[in-house]
BATOR-626621 format. One line per field, with one value per residue (C-alpha): x, y, z. Coordinates in nm, 4 decimals. Example, Ala and Ser with C-alpha at 12.3 -4.5 7.8 and 13.67 -1.06 7.14 Angstrom:
BATOR-626621
x	1.2300, 1.3670 .
y	-0.4500, -0.1060 .
z	0.7800, 0.7140 .
END
This chain:
BATOR-626621
x	0.0000, 0.1425, 0.2336, -0.0162, 0.0235, -0.2612, -0.2550, -0.5321, -0.5652, -0.6614, -0.5010, -0.8099, -0.9155, -1.2853, -1.3973, -1.7481, -1.7980, -1.6896, -1.4963, -1.2408, -1.4385, -1.1678, -1.2369, -1.6173, -1.7653, -1.9417, -2.0488, -1.8329, -1.5066, -1.3588, -1.4344, -1.0673, -1.0505, -1.3282, -1.1243, -0.8085, -0.9810, -1.1377, -0.7948, -0.6508, -0.9482, -0.8959, -0.5383, -0.3567, -0.0354, 0.1422, -0.0812, 0.0340, -0.1885, -0.1283, -0.2013, -0.2327, -0.3397, -0.5034, -0.2414, -0.1521, -0.5123, -0.5767, -0.2509, -0.3619, -0.6899, -0.5085, -0.1742, -0.2581, -0.3001, -0.0188, 0.0125, 0.2776, 0.1918, 0.3360, 0.2628, 0.1523, 0.3279, 0.1451, -0.1910, -0.3124, -0.2373, -0.4990, -0.5464, -0.2601, -0.0269, -0.1205, -0.0615, 0.2826, 0.3647, 0.2413, 0.4200, 0.7558, 0.6710, 0.5483, 0.7762, 0.9880, 0.8511, 0.4842, 0.3415, 0.0261, -0.1145, -0.4716, -0.5705, -0.8311, -1.0128, -1.0488, -1.4040, -1.5366, -1.5880, -1.8444, -1.6330, -1.6424, -1.3384, -1.4771, -1.4565, -1.0893, -1.0300, -1.2123, -0.9932, -0.6689, -0.7771, -0.8583, -0.5114, -0.3620, -0.5589, -0.5157, -0.1847, -0.1628, -0.5118, -0.6250, -0.9203, -1.2120, -1.5085, -1.8521, -2.1765, -2.5170, -2.3499, -2.1393, -1.7614, -1.6311, -1.3299, -1.0848, -0.9036, -0.6206, -0.3284, -0.0416, 0.2858, 0.3920, 0.0589, 0.0506, 0.4081, 0.2709, 0.1347, 0.4792, 0.4234, 0.0508, -0.1643, -0.4286, -0.5227, -0.8011, -0.5338, -0.3748, -0.7086, -0.8037, -0.4638, -0.5445, -0.8938, -0.7606, -0.5810, -0.8868, -1.1113, -1.4428, -1.5223, -1.8975, -1.9564, -2.2612, -2.1051, -2.2728, -1.9870, -1.7651, -1.9756, -2.0692, -1.8527, -1.8767, -1.8234, -2.1069, -2.3092, -2.5973, -2.3740, -2.2696, -2.6280, -2.7238, -2.4776, -2.5905, -2.3413, -2.3583, -2.3244 .
y	0.0000, 0.3424, 0.5724, 0.8567, 1.1560, 1.3751, 1.7492, 1.8645, 2.2403, 2.4066, 2.7503, 2.9440, 3.2546, 3.1559, 3.5064, 3.4082, 3.1923, 3.4657, 3.2213, 2.9463, 2.6806, 2.4153, 2.4163, 2.4221, 2.1217, 1.8516, 1.5274, 1.6119, 1.6930, 1.9758, 1.9787, 1.9364, 1.6020, 1.4567, 1.4948, 1.3605, 1.0620, 0.9849, 0.9840, 0.7615, 0.5222, 0.5021, 0.3885, 0.7078, 0.7157, 1.0256, 1.3148, 1.6748, 1.9364, 2.2913, 2.5403, 2.9170, 3.1993, 2.9793, 2.7086, 2.6648, 2.6096, 2.3687, 2.1848, 2.1296, 1.9803, 1.7214, 1.6690, 1.3090, 1.2081, 1.0688, 1.3638, 1.6142, 1.9794, 2.2621, 2.6325, 2.8511, 3.1636, 3.3979, 3.4811, 3.6487, 3.3518, 3.1344, 2.7599, 2.7345, 2.8938, 2.6277, 2.3547, 2.4983, 2.5027, 2.1472, 2.0018, 2.0753, 1.8120, 1.5389, 1.2354, 1.2144, 0.8727, 0.9764, 0.9216, 1.1250, 1.3867, 1.3973, 1.7596, 1.7684, 2.0658, 2.1143, 2.2408, 1.9202, 1.7067, 1.4628, 1.2885, 0.9107, 0.6862, 0.4758, 0.7835, 0.8323, 0.4633, 0.4928, 0.7873, 0.6181, 0.2909, 0.4741, 0.6256, 0.2765, 0.2061, 0.5545, 0.6885, 0.9831, 1.1197, 1.4037, 1.2398, 1.4537, 1.3065, 1.3711, 1.3453, 1.4211, 1.5927, 1.8249, 1.8178, 1.7958, 1.7365, 1.5852, 1.5835, 1.3439, 1.4788, 1.2757, 1.4089, 1.5662, 1.7488, 1.8904, 2.0147, 2.2545, 2.4642, 2.6245, 2.7653, 2.8508, 3.0609, 2.8051, 2.4376, 2.5179, 2.6205, 2.2762, 2.1021, 2.3186, 2.2929, 1.9619, 1.8110, 1.4781, 1.4121, 1.4775, 1.1927, 1.2495, 0.9694, 0.9331, 0.8525, 0.8355, 1.0595, 1.3983, 1.4795, 1.5649, 1.8735, 1.9620, 2.2721, 2.4530, 2.8226, 3.0025, 2.9635, 2.8374, 2.5639, 2.4647, 2.4415, 2.2402, 1.9630, 1.9549, 2.1959, 2.2317, 2.6022 .
z	0.0000, -0.0883, 0.1979, 0.2240, 0.4521, 0.5716, 0.6283, 0.8581, 0.8193, 1.1479, 1.1108, 1.0045, 1.1928, 1.2128, 1.1199, 1.0050, 1.3133, 1.5522, 1.7732, 1.7258, 1.5410, 1.5758, 1.9515, 1.9362, 2.1158, 1.9181, 2.0849, 2.3849, 2.2065, 1.9982, 1.6242, 1.5381, 1.7209, 1.5061, 1.1886, 1.3491, 1.5041, 1.1649, 0.9997, 1.2716, 1.2511, 0.8738, 0.9272, 0.8257, 1.0271, 0.8957, 1.0090, 1.0169, 1.1806, 1.0610, 1.3373, 1.3316, 1.5596, 1.8261, 1.7866, 2.1532, 2.2567, 1.9703, 2.0437, 2.4051, 2.2798, 2.0657, 2.2400, 2.3303, 1.9643, 1.7515, 1.5130, 1.4122, 1.4690, 1.2613, 1.2586, 0.9739, 1.0969, 0.8593, 1.0204, 0.7005, 0.4754, 0.3129, 0.2826, 0.0338, 0.2878, 0.5391, 0.2822, 0.2082, 0.5802, 0.6289, 0.3268, 0.4879, 0.7522, 0.5155, 0.5012, 0.1898, 0.0949, 0.1072, -0.2389, -0.1852, 0.0494, 0.1737, 0.2396, 0.5165, 0.6630, 1.0367, 0.9877, 0.8238, 1.1375, 0.9965, 0.7319, 0.7837, 0.8178, 0.5316, 0.3090, 0.3923, 0.3207, -0.0134, -0.1115, -0.0097, -0.1723, -0.4939, -0.4916, -0.4974, -0.8167, -0.9703, -0.8337, -1.0760, -1.0083, -0.7853, -0.6121, -0.4971, -0.3077, -0.4540, -0.2598, -0.4103, -0.7044, -0.4854, -0.4580, -0.1042, 0.1184, 0.1887, -0.1444, -0.2206, -0.4242, -0.5706, -0.4286, -0.7598, -0.7942, -0.4403, -0.4837, -0.7471, -0.4582, -0.4501, -0.8006, -0.8060, -0.5708, -0.4652, -0.4522, -0.6983, -0.9496, -0.9158, -0.9634, -1.2624, -1.4322, -1.6031, -1.5871, -1.7149, -1.3882, -1.1692, -1.0597, -0.8836, -0.6405, -0.5699, -0.2019, 0.0228, 0.2881, 0.3393, 0.5791, 0.2812, 0.2126, 0.5733, 0.6117, 0.9468, 0.8782, 1.0573, 1.3774, 1.1594, 1.0117, 1.3617, 1.4863, 1.1762, 1.2675, 1.6299, 1.7815, 2.1560, 2.2081 .
END
């Protein structure tokens, strides 16, 4: 099985939420733990968490998990900046990188396994989960493709560069599109506060 690393991006400033969404409670634990526990349950061993402005608090909430934590030192950077920061910690023999978002806590372990399993069959494809006709997260990038983030502004630029290398993977997991950006989103998923 190819070695796949995961970057869990948790450096966002949560401006639309109005408070640190990575630490919001859901089913008795912070949102960020849900994504990490999903990755661990799916068998991903090389997990890098990219932290930002509230990094110390988030680190305390996950310090018992077997993950590597790195800092995105630019508070004004975007998702691509966090990916660049996280890539520096990815093992050299990782053949692909799964880019996960800290505000998608409902993704199932079976979804992660489907993505990583599909990479074994299609190692040159960027694999994007699809649920009910909507693209979601996490997205799996071959190592060579994700490295392009050093030459283009965004992940979207990598995906749009060559449609032939993109594969949409239909899955019955609404968690791939359940983005938690606002208080309404949080309430919709059963948020506790």
